[in-house]
C-alpha positions, 0 to 999 in steps of 0.5 A: 723541875720540868717533867720531860716525860710530859708533853710541852702542852700538858706541862703548860696545862698542869702549871695553869692548874697549879698556879692560878695565875701562872706568871708567863714571861717573855723571852726574845731569845734562848739566853733570855729564857735561861735567865727567866728560868734562873729567876724561878719562872715556870713558863715562857712566852715568845712575843710576835712583837719581840720577834719582829723587834729583836730578830728583824728590827721591824715594828709589830705590823705582821711582817714576820713569817711563820718560819721566822717565828718558828725558828726563834721558838725552836731555839728557845724550846731547845735550850730551855726546858720550860713550856713555851707559849707562842704569839701566832698573830692571825695564824698566817695563811693556814692555822692548821699548818701553824699549829703543826709547825710550832708544835714540831718546834717544841712549843707548848701552845700558841694564841691566835687573834681575831684581828684582820691579817694586817694586824696592829699591836693590841694596845694601839688604836685603829685595830680592825677585827674579823667577824666571829665566824671567820675567827671560828674558822681559824680555830677550827683549822687549828684544832684540825692541825693539832689532831695531826700533830705529835702533842694532843695537849698542845694549847690553843688559845684564842685572843680577842681584841674586841674589848677596845673595839666593840666593848666588854659584852661583845668580847665575852660573846666572841670568847664564848664562841671561840671556846665552843670552837675548840679554844682551850684558853682565852687571851683577853687583850687590853682590858682596863679594870679588875671588875671587867676581868672579873666579869669576863672570867665569870662568863667563861669556863676556860682559863683566861690570860691577862696581858700585863704589858708596860705602857699600854692600856691595862694597869700593872695589876699584881698577881694577887689582884689578878687571882682575886679577879679570876685570871688564870695566866698573867703575861709579861711579854716584853718586860725584860726586853725593854729593860735589856734595850734600855741598858744596852743603849746606856752602855753604847752612849757611855762608850761614845761619851767616855771612850771606855766602858768603865763607868758602866761595869757596875750594870753589867753581868760578869763573865762568871755569872754568864758562865753559870747561866750557860753551865759553861764549865760542864760544856767545856769539860764535855768538849775536852773529853770528846777531844781526847784520843780514842774518844767516840765522836 
């Protein structure tokens, strides 16, 4: 159960220490977050790709704005009492303002990456990186933004894409510099072996996140394998969204082919299950009480 007396950032930090690795699952909207909580997860993630795809029908190429991402984060954080880690891309124009905005939206933390502003998905070719001093500047601005915010425990995570561009040693060197600049945790993107994760984690005095995304460069390692490699957080950014999308497409095709949804009913969530997740009846009873004559509005 989430302790609401503890800030979102501190909740996330506590969970990382308790679980090792903490499983962090992507939620593209508030209802997906409720489903994840119902399945027993303790921490959520809002993917930049998920915002672009699900909310705007766009690819993950840096099209979305801070305000757009913050709105999705606000909706999830308001509906689901679990700490939310947010993909903040390269921090937009002002990483300090990005920290303040996402913290005010209810997020527990964010990650900033060391790609150029015209970024690409971390598992696509053609990525370009800023130099280490430029990324350090981003992190320094983020640290300053946190100092001005309401959650001193707000998590600043630095993502490095250097492994697939410059190699493992360069990725380690960058991560060490990012840690010195104030990063609380490190996101090691697109590594391909457990030995490399082990080497990377051993070189750092900070929790390391592994991105276990489907159809990418990183194998689908298990929690036990990642634990043995020293990984502290296992991220599944779009697993549910991919499954939801495939299921929705199948229903649409069924309707077109058969002229009825009857063949697809077995794959659907029932109305009763929807109501259970939403706690519908309790909300309905509260609305009925408010509608009674003389009740306070």
